[in-house]
C-alpha positions as CSV (number, residue, x, y, z in Angstrom):
1,M,0.0,0.0,0.0
2,F,2.8,2.5,0.9
3,E,4.8,1.6,-2.2
4,D,2.5,3.6,-4.5
5,L,2.8,6.9,-2.5
6,P,5.2,9.7,-3.5
7,D,8.4,10.2,-1.6
8,A,7.2,13.6,-0.2
9,V,4.1,11.9,1.3
10,L,6.2,9.2,2.9
11,R,8.6,11.8,4.4
12,G,5.5,13.6,5.7
13,F,4.3,10.5,7.4
14,E,7.7,9.9,9.0
15,E,7.9,13.5,10.3
16,A,4.4,13.3,11.7
17,K,5.3,10.0,13.5
18,R,8.4,11.6,14.9
19,A,6.5,14.7,16.1
20,S,3.8,12.6,17.7
21,V,6.4,10.6,19.7
22,K,8.0,13.9,20.8
23,R,4.7,15.2,22.1
24,S,3.6,12.0,23.8
25,S,6.8,11.3,25.7
26,R,7.7,13.2,28.8
27,L,10.9,11.2,29.4
28,C,14.1,13.1,28.9
29,V,17.8,12.7,29.6
30,H,19.8,15.5,31.2
31,D,23.5,15.8,30.5
32,G,24.7,18.7,32.6
33,D,22.6,21.7,31.4
34,K,21.5,20.0,28.2
35,V,18.2,18.1,27.9
36,Y,17.3,15.6,25.2
37,R,13.8,14.0,24.8
38,L,13.8,10.2,24.8
39,R,12.1,8.2,22.1
40,R,12.4,4.8,23.9
41,L,13.7,3.5,27.2
42,W,14.5,-0.1,28.2
43,E,16.4,-1.8,30.9
44,S,19.8,-1.6,29.2
45,G,19.6,1.6,27.2
46,F,17.6,4.4,25.6
47,S,17.3,6.1,22.2
48,V,16.9,9.7,21.1
49,D,16.5,11.4,17.7
50,A,19.8,11.2,15.8
51,Q,19.6,14.8,14.6
52,D,19.2,16.1,18.1
53,A,21.7,14.2,20.2
54,P,25.4,14.3,20.3
55,N,27.5,11.2,21.3
56,L,26.8,11.1,25.0
57,R,29.2,9.4,27.4
58,G,29.3,9.4,31.1
59,H,26.9,10.2,33.9
60,V,23.4,11.3,32.9
61,Q,20.0,11.6,34.7
62,I,16.7,10.4,33.3
63,Y,13.6,12.4,34.1
64,D,9.8,11.9,33.7
65,G,8.7,15.6,33.4
66,P,10.1,17.3,36.6
67,R,10.6,14.0,38.5
68,Q,14.0,12.3,38.4
69,L,13.7,8.5,37.8
70,Y,17.2,7.2,37.2
71,Q,20.9,7.9,37.3
72,A,22.9,6.1,34.6
73,L,26.3,5.7,33.2
74,V,26.3,5.7,29.4
75,V,29.2,3.8,27.8
76,T,28.4,3.4,24.1
77,S,26.1,4.5,21.3
78,S,25.3,3.7,17.8
79,E,23.1,5.2,15.1
80,E,20.2,3.0,13.8
81,G,18.1,4.7,11.2
82,D,16.8,8.1,12.4
83,E,17.6,7.4,16.1
84,R,20.8,7.2,18.2
85,V,20.8,4.3,20.6
86,F,22.7,4.5,23.9
87,E,23.7,1.6,26.2
88,F,24.1,1.7,30.0
89,K,26.8,0.3,32.0
90,W,24.6,0.8,35.1
91,M,21.2,2.4,35.8
92,T,20.1,3.1,39.4
93,P,16.6,4.2,40.4
94,V,16.4,7.4,42.4
95,S,14.4,7.2,45.6
96,D,11.9,9.9,46.3
97,G,12.3,9.9,50.1
98,P,15.1,10.3,52.5
99,A,17.4,7.3,53.2
100,A,16.5,5.3,56.3
101,D,19.2,4.3,58.8
102,F,16.9,1.5,60.2
103,E,15.0,-1.5,58.9
104,R,11.4,-0.8,58.0
105,P,9.1,-3.7,58.7
106,D,6.9,-5.0,55.9
107,D,3.8,-4.9,58.0
108,R,4.1,-1.3,59.1
109,P,0.9,0.8,59.0
110,V,0.5,2.9,55.8
111,G,-1.6,5.5,57.5
112,F,-3.8,6.2,60.6
113,L,-7.6,6.4,60.5
114,S,-9.2,9.0,62.7
115,G,-12.1,8.1,64.8
116,P,-15.6,9.7,64.6
117,D,-14.9,12.1,67.5
118,R,-12.0,13.9,65.6
């Protein structure tokens, strides 16, 4: 079906697909002061638009909007089509609370219910 379409129309489809991925994804990678929007994220790496990204190496942070999700060490990259694919040496989730210096039991109460007199 797509073989009969002109090249300009096919390029338009690809650009629209790329723009929709950019709008729908809130995931981004921060390298110092520079920010790059992610196209895909998996357990051993991520990908960004090839035209937007330089060859990243080293320590980066991955965010979902304003919330930091991971810290990662990027060791290698390659270009596959219109995206640049990066691989992690390690990726660590960032906790959203303070570190505890004691063991938290699994059966601890999640919250307290107030009585009818309060």
